[in-house]
C-alpha positions in Angstrom: 0.5 -50.9 -2.6 4.6 -50.9 -4.6 6.8 -48.3 -5.3 5.4 -47.4 -8.8 1.8 -46.4 -7.3 3.8 -45.2 -4.1 5.2 -42.3 -6.8 2.4 -41.9 -9.5 0.6 -40.8 -6.2 2.5 -38.8 -4.4 3.3 -37.2 -8.1 -0.7 -36.5 -8.1 -1.0 -35.4 -4.3 1.8 -32.9 -5.6 0.7 -31.3 -8.8 -2.8 -32.0 -7.0 -1.9 -29.1 -3.7 0.6 -26.9 -6.2 -2.5 -26.4 -8.4 -4.9 -25.1 -5.5 -2.1 -23.2 -3.8 -1.9 -21.3 -7.7 -5.4 -20.7 -7.8 -5.6 -19.6 -4.3 -2.4 -17.7 -4.7 -4.1 -15.2 -8.1 -7.4 -14.9 -5.7 -5.4 -13.4 -3.7 -3.1 -11.4 -5.9 -6.4 -9.5 -7.4 -7.1 -8.6 -3.4 -4.2 -6.4 -3.8 -4.0 -2.2 -1.9 -1.4 0.3 -2.2 0.3 1.2 0.9 1.1 4.7 0.6 2.6 5.5 3.6 5.2 4.0 2.3 5.0 3.4 -1.4 4.3 5.2 -4.0 0.5 4.0 -5.4 1.8 2.1 -8.3 3.5 -0.4 -5.3 1.1 -2.6 -3.9 0.8 -4.9 -0.8 -0.7 -8.4 -1.0 -1.0 -12.0 0.3 -0.1 -13.7 -2.3 3.6 -15.2 -1.8 1.1 -16.9 1.9 -0.1 -20.1 -0.5 3.4 -20.4 -2.7 5.6 -20.2 0.8 2.8 -22.9 2.7 3.4 -25.0 -0.8 7.4 -24.3 -1.1 7.5 -25.9 2.7 4.8 -28.8 2.2 5.2 -29.8 -1.0 9.2 -28.0 -2.0 10.2 -24.4 -2.5 10.8 -25.5 -6.6 6.6 -26.1 -5.7 6.6 -22.7 -4.4 8.6 -21.0 -7.1 5.8 -22.9 -9.0 3.4 -21.4 -7.6 4.3 -17.7 -7.7 5.0 -18.4 -11.8 1.9 -19.6 -12.8 -0.1 -16.3 -10.7 1.8 -14.2 -12.5 1.3 -15.3 -15.6 -2.6 -15.3 -15.2 -2.1 -11.6 -14.4 -0.1 -10.9 -17.2 -3.0 -10.0 -19.3 -4.5 -7.4 -17.4 -1.3 -6.0 -16.4 -1.0 -2.1 -15.9 2.5 -1.4 -15.8 3.4 -2.8 -18.8 4.9 -6.7 -17.1 7.1 -5.4 -15.1 5.5 -5.1 -12.0 4.4 -9.0 -12.5 8.3 -9.3 -13.0 9.0 -8.6 -10.1 6.7 -9.7 -7.7 7.4 -13.2 -9.8 11.0 -12.7 -9.4 11.0 -11.5 -5.6 8.4 -14.0 -4.6 9.9 -16.9 -6.2 13.4 -16.2 -3.9 11.7 -15.3 -0.9 9.8 -19.2 -0.9 12.6 -20.4 -2.5 15.4 -19.2 0.2 12.8 -20.1 2.8 12.1 -23.2 2.0 14.3 -24.2 1.0 16.2 -24.1 4.5 13.2 -25.5 6.0 13.7 -28.8 3.7 17.3 -29.1 5.7 15.4 -30.2 9.4 11.1 -29.9 8.8 10.7 -28.0 12.3 9.6 -24.7 13.4 12.5 -23.7 14.5 13.8 -24.2 11.3 10.2 -22.9 9.5 10.8 -19.5 11.3 15.0 -19.6 10.8 14.1 -20.4 6.5 11.4 -17.3 7.1 13.5 -15.1 8.9 16.6 -15.1 6.2 14.2 -15.5 3.4 12.4 -12.0 4.5 16.5 -10.9 4.9 18.0 -12.1 1.5 14.7 -11.0 -0.6 14.9 -7.2 0.8 18.4 -7.3 0.0 17.3 -8.9 -3.4 15.0 -6.6 -3.6 17.3 -3.8 -3.3 19.7 -4.2 -5.5 17.2 -5.1 -8.1 14.7 -2.1 -8.6 18.0 -0.7 -8.5 19.6 -2.0 -11.6 17.2 -3.6 -12.9 13.5 -3.7 -12.5 12.8 0.5 -11.7 15.3 1.6 -15.2 13.5 -0.9 -17.1 10.1 0.7 -15.0 11.2 4.2 -16.2 12.0 3.0 -19.7 8.2 1.5 -20.8 6.1 3.3 -18.7 7.6 7.2 -19.4 7.2 7.1 -24.1 8.8 10.7 -24.2 12.3 10.3 -26.6 13.6 14.0 -25.7 14.6 12.7 -21.9 16.9 10.2 -21.1 17.2 7.1 -19.0 18.5 9.4 -15.7 15.4 11.9 -16.4 13.0 9.9 -16.6 14.4 7.5 -13.3 13.8 11.4 -11.7 9.9 11.1 -12.7 9.8 7.7 -10.8 11.6 8.6 -7.9 9.2 12.4 -8.0 6.4 9.5 -7.4 8.4 8.0 -4.4 8.7 11.7 -3.0 5.6 12.7 -2.5 4.9 9.9 0.1 8.4 10.8 1.8 9.9 14.7 0.8 13.2 13.5 1.5 13.7 10.9 -0.8 15.5 12.8 -3.8 17.1 9.9 -5.7 16.6 6.3 -6.7 19.4 5.6 -3.6 17.1 7.1 -1.9 13.6 5.7 -2.5 15.5 2.9 -1.9 16.6 2.4 1.1 13.3 4.9 3.2 10.6 3.0 0.7 11.4 -0.1 -1.4 13.7 -2.0 1.6 11.5 -1.6 4.3 7.9 -2.4 2.2 9.9 -5.9 1.8 10.6 -5.8 5.1 7.5 -4.9 5.9 6.0 -7.9 3.6 7.8 -10.8 4.2 7.3 -10.0 7.8 3.7 -10.5 8.0 3.2 -13.3 5.9 6.0 -15.0 7.4 4.3 -14.4 11.1 0.8 -15.5 9.3 2.6 -18.8 7.7 4.4 -19.2 11.4 0.1 -19.6 13.1 -1.6 -21.4 10.1 0.9 -23.6 8.2 0.6 -26.7 11.1 -3.4 -26.9 10.7 -3.1 -26.4 6.2 -0.1 -29.2 6.7 -1.7 -32.0 8.8 -4.9 -31.5 6.0 -2.5 -31.3 2.9 -1.1 -35.1 4.7 -4.6 -36.3 5.4 -5.3 -35.7 2.2 
């Protein structure tokens, strides 16, 4: 088999893996559920980053991001958050799988995979905190609360009140980020990383045989 045929076969394999994992990621996205003990009901937990992270390890971080993109594009027609939820899911998920996958690709070992997932979780959590504070929550408040009599601060305060129902000591957006958004993303990153660490070896063997 010459190099051209090998390249074509690799491209087909990469597209196939990406498509399969995007489909699985979308299915898992539909199975989202609230964690009302840590965040308001409009923020839901799902395992859809798991196939994207595995894709990032198997064929590269760019393809992990593509899985995240496909999943959220498919979810757009049924969005309940004025598309802000899908935007947030894509940006935060892409940061996570790209960071972890990029570190893993430097030297593909179990140790590097672990370092990548830990680093990806931290990077994702920090970025999500800043994005939610400066962009996502203000944007969501503006779109979700259609009341021209209220300024943006008043609208954000309404969103913050949803966090206050979870933790009464949360009084402002900064508190919501520190005590709700950050723990939520840390938990998500840790759970996805643990599952990936357990199943990745078996799944990667299957894909390599294919």
